[in-house]
N, C-alpha and C positions, 0 to 999 in steps of 0.2 A: 404723358405723366403717369396717368392712373394704370397703365399698363406697366410701366416701370416700377412703380411701388408695390403692384401686385406681384409682379416677378421677385423683388426683394424680399417681401413678407414670406412668399413661398419659399424661398432658399433659405431664410432665416429658420423656419419651421422644419424643413427637411433637415437641416444641418443641426438643429437641436435634437431632433429625433435620433438622428446618426450619432450623435455625441453621447446621448443617453444610452443608446444601445450599445455603442464601442466600451462605455464605462462598465456597464453590465457584464460584458464579456470580461472586461479585464480585472473584475472584483476579485480581490486577493481571497484564497480559500480561507475558510475559518474553520473546518473540521474535515477530517478524513471524508466524511460523508459528502463532501462537494465534488468528488473526484469519479471519472469514469475510467475503466480500464479493460484490457482485453483478457477474456480468460484463457487457458492454456488451448482449449479448443477453438479461440479465435472470435468468440462470443463478447459483445459489449457487457460489461459489469457496472452498473450504476452503484457506487457503494453507499449511497443513500438506503439502500435496503438493508444495511447492516445497521441502523439506527437503533437504539437499546440493546445492542450486542458488545461484548467486550472483544477487541481483536488483538492477536498475538501476529503481527506482520514480521515475515523473516524473508530475507534474501537466501537463497539456496542454490546449491550446486551439487551436481551427482559425482565429481570426482575429486572432492575434497576430503581432507583428514576429518573435518567436521561432519561428514556427511551422514554419519551413522545416528545424528540428531534427527533425523527423519523420524528414527524409531519414537523417541521421547515426544515429538511433535504430533504424531498419530495418536500415541498414548493420551496426551492431554486433550485431544480431539475427541477420543472416545469417552473419556472420563468427564469432559466440562461441557461438550457441545450443547448437552439437554438443559444447561443451565446458562446457557447464552455464549458460549466462547466459541468464535471463528478463528481458526488457525488459517493463516493465509501464506502460501508459498510464493515467492517471485523469484524465478531462476535468473541468474546474473552471470555472465561470461566475463566481466572485468578484473577478477582474481585469479591470476594464473591460468587463464584460459580453461578453468574448470567446469564450466557448463557448456561444452560446445555443441550439444545435441539440438536436433529440431524440437519442434513442440511434442511431435509423435514419439521420438526417443525418449524425451524426458518423461513424459506420461507413461510409457511403457516400464521405464526403470524405476519410477517412483512406485507404481503399483505392484509389480513383479518383486522388487526387493524391499520395499517396506509397506506394502498395503496401503499406500497412502489414500484417503479418502476425503482430505480437507481440500478447499480451493485450492487450485493452482491456476497462475496467471501467467500470461506470455512473458517471455524472456524481456527484460529490461536493463539498462544502466542506472546504477543507484549513485554514483558520482559523476563530475565532469560537466561539460556542456551539454551533452545529450542526455541526463538523468533525468528519469520520469518525475514529472511534477510532485507525484505523491511522496517520492523519496526527499525532494527539496523540503516540502511541507513538514515531514516527519522529522528530518534534522534540524531545521529550524524552530521546531516546536518542542524539542526535547532539551534538557538541561545541558546535554552534552550535544553541541552544534557542530561538532567536527564531521569530516567525511566518514562513510561506513569503511573500516580498516579491512574485513574479510569476508567471507562468506558466513552465513548463519548468525548476522547480528540480528538482534529481536527488538521489535518495539511492542509495548503494551499499549494499546490504544483503549481508553473508557467508553462507555455507552453514549457519552456527549460526542464521542469523535475527537477527543482531545488526546495528546501523548500523554500518558501516564509515567512512562518509565523506558528507558532504553537499555539493552544488556549486549556486552559484547560476545565475540564468538566463543570465548571461554568460557562463558555462563551456560550451562545447559539449561534447556527448557525445562527440565524437571528440578533445578536448584531450588532450594528453599525459600530464596528471596523472590525468585520468579513466582513459585506457587503461592506464596504469601500475598504478594499484589494482586496475582490473579483473582485469588479467593476474595480479596477485599473489594477489587473493582466488581467481580460478580455480584457481590453482597449489596450494591448499592442502589 
């Protein structure tokens, strides 16, 4: 009987620890800083390293009518990175198959054609069952919870890792409303 009780108590303790560990694993993200992603170079990037930075998160593509927005994104990077802005590019091939390239091809395209120096990440899906968890968080945290409509949608994320705004493709990265909000967030 003593052995039986010892086994039961051991099982209860182990089950309790497993349940707590499982709950910790499934804890929903509360900020962008809770995510880890792969860079375009294949290295893991823990977004917690961007705490106290303002992020401009953009799904990008190399063969899109909006691809020239890379120019404005790079200009924002150059102008505001010293003040704490981090522009982040997330290649996505979900819209008209406009980002078909490999990581190496994307990197070469961006650096050769637009001089991109801001962080670029591995190709992801931004909608659907296979969407990156980061994009699920961004969409559900924004006022507009809808799916990403096309390439070059933009999210401004404050220093606290919370979504401050979302802008559609047609709003250029250097539009007055984007610049105003970026400067407000950088000033916080």
